[in-house]
PLY file of the C-alpha trace (Angstrom):
ply
format ascii 1.0
element vertex 99
property float x
property float y
property float z
element edge 98
property int vertex1
property int vertex2
end_header
-107.62 34.49 91.05
-106.88 37.75 93.05
-103.66 39.33 93.53
-102.41 42.66 94.87
-99.85 44.65 93.72
-98.13 47.48 95.48
-97.50 49.45 91.74
-98.48 49.41 88.45
-95.09 48.68 87.61
-95.33 45.70 90.48
-98.68 44.81 88.41
-97.94 44.82 84.87
-94.60 42.48 85.46
-96.78 40.29 87.84
-99.28 39.71 84.80
-96.83 39.46 81.53
-95.01 35.99 83.84
-97.48 34.70 84.62
-99.02 35.12 80.86
-95.90 34.66 79.05
-95.19 31.49 80.89
-98.61 30.32 80.21
-100.02 30.35 83.60
-102.43 32.42 82.55
-104.63 32.78 80.03
-105.59 36.58 80.52
-105.14 39.04 83.28
-107.25 42.87 84.04
-104.98 45.66 85.48
-107.44 46.94 87.42
-105.64 50.24 88.99
-106.61 52.01 92.30
-107.89 50.05 94.61
-108.10 51.14 98.10
-107.22 48.84 101.02
-107.36 48.28 105.31
-106.65 45.64 106.70
-104.20 44.85 110.12
-99.84 44.66 109.07
-98.07 43.71 112.04
-100.42 44.93 114.28
-101.27 48.11 112.49
-104.55 49.78 111.07
-102.92 50.11 106.82
-104.60 51.80 104.05
-102.67 51.86 101.31
-103.96 52.58 97.71
-102.80 49.24 95.49
-103.70 47.48 91.95
-105.72 44.36 91.28
-105.31 41.85 89.44
-107.91 40.13 88.03
-106.24 36.32 87.16
-108.63 34.24 84.26
-106.68 30.67 84.96
-107.00 27.13 85.23
-107.30 25.26 89.68
-104.56 22.67 88.12
-101.69 25.85 88.09
-102.38 27.54 91.01
-99.76 25.96 93.08
-96.87 27.00 89.74
-98.45 30.69 89.59
-98.81 31.43 93.02
-95.09 30.04 93.39
-94.08 32.48 90.08
-95.89 35.58 91.42
-94.28 34.84 95.45
-91.04 34.75 93.44
-91.80 38.24 91.58
-93.93 39.90 94.35
-92.67 42.32 97.16
-94.52 42.02 100.01
-93.87 39.17 102.40
-97.24 38.20 102.57
-98.84 38.96 98.63
-102.49 37.82 98.56
-102.98 35.46 96.64
-106.56 34.06 96.47
-108.69 31.57 93.84
-112.15 31.67 93.21
-113.65 29.31 90.93
-115.84 29.87 87.72
-119.19 28.83 88.45
-120.24 29.65 84.85
-119.47 30.61 81.70
-119.14 30.52 77.62
-117.97 27.55 76.60
-115.92 29.52 73.94
-114.20 31.47 76.47
-113.59 29.14 78.64
-112.42 26.46 75.70
-109.78 29.66 75.49
-108.19 30.14 78.75
-107.70 26.42 78.10
-105.80 26.36 75.19
-103.39 29.37 76.46
-102.49 28.14 80.17
-100.42 25.29 80.40
0 1
1 2
2 3
3 4
4 5
5 6
6 7
7 8
8 9
9 10
10 11
11 12
12 13
13 14
14 15
15 16
16 17
17 18
18 19
19 20
20 21
21 22
22 23
23 24
24 25
25 26
26 27
27 28
28 29
29 30
30 31
31 32
32 33
33 34
34 35
35 36
36 37
37 38
38 39
39 40
40 41
41 42
42 43
43 44
44 45
45 46
46 47
47 48
48 49
49 50
50 51
51 52
52 53
53 54
54 55
55 56
56 57
57 58
58 59
59 60
60 61
61 62
62 63
63 64
64 65
65 66
66 67
67 68
68 69
69 70
70 71
71 72
72 73
73 74
74 75
75 76
76 77
77 78
78 79
79 80
80 81
81 82
82 83
83 84
84 85
85 86
86 87
87 88
88 89
89 90
90 91
91 92
92 93
93 94
94 95
95 96
96 97
97 98
């Protein structure tokens, strides 16, 4: 799952919350992502923080709701990507560390 945040503090708060509540097994925080997008009719260029979230498909709705409650954006980026392959031990670890 990919989520962008406006600041390091916001990214850390979201990451801590979703891991503590076991909605995600792990979150990588990747600083200094440059985003270019349209918002309210204007071309925007913003520095953001990218969160790479490891979780399970059945937790997407709950995780999305939790992120939206903590996020400063009106329309936060919350995108799920499938895990096509992974080591059996890592996938088991994700399963054991999420609800």
